C-alpha positions, 0 to 999 in steps of 0.5 A: 651201502650194501650189507656185504660192505658192512660185513667186510668192515666188521670182519676187519675190525675183528682182526685189529688188536684189542685196545691196551689196558691202563697198566700196559699203556703206562709201561709202554710210555715209560720205555724210551729209545730202543727199549720201546721196541722190545717186550718181556718174554714170559716163556723163558721164566717157565722153562728151566735149563737142565744142569750140564754134567761136570767136566771130565777129569783129564791127566795132567800135562807132562812138565815142559822141558826148556829148549833153546827154541823157547827163548824169546830173544830169538824171536826178538832178534828176527823181528828186529832184523825184519823191522829195521831192514832199511838200516842194515846193509843190503848184503845182509841176508834175511833169516828166520828163527830156525836158521838163527837157532841153527847158526847159534847152536853150532860150535862155530857161529854160522855165517848169517849170525856172524854177518848180523853181529857185524852189521849191528856193531857197525850200526852201534859204532856208527861206522861207514865201513863194514865191521869185520868179524875179527874186529867184532871178536875184539869188541866182544873180548873188551866187553867181557874184560870190563 
């Protein structure tokens, strides 16, 4: 071998890490599973985080006034209608929450609300024929009297 080859080998050995000390090897043998791939960072303990400024004070929100749109029953009725669409007659129109609110708040109930009430009564009474609105009013009156 030439002296050039020996110098290459010595330079490679100088690049290899020093052998671990006894305390380091004991700690590495204690680590099992995925923990053996992680080492403790010493830099985080030296750095300290600056405290964040206190949050700004803001004005309190105004009191919420209850409106008909806040009623959760409207959302339930619309969800019920859409979920059980197959059980209702095909002639029954689909509607959204705003349309139902509009139909209910009118002095005379709208046609969609009327048709939905009749369809629900038809399902509850297990009728094959569609329930007419007059029959629905009589049913409602009988419930109020009892």
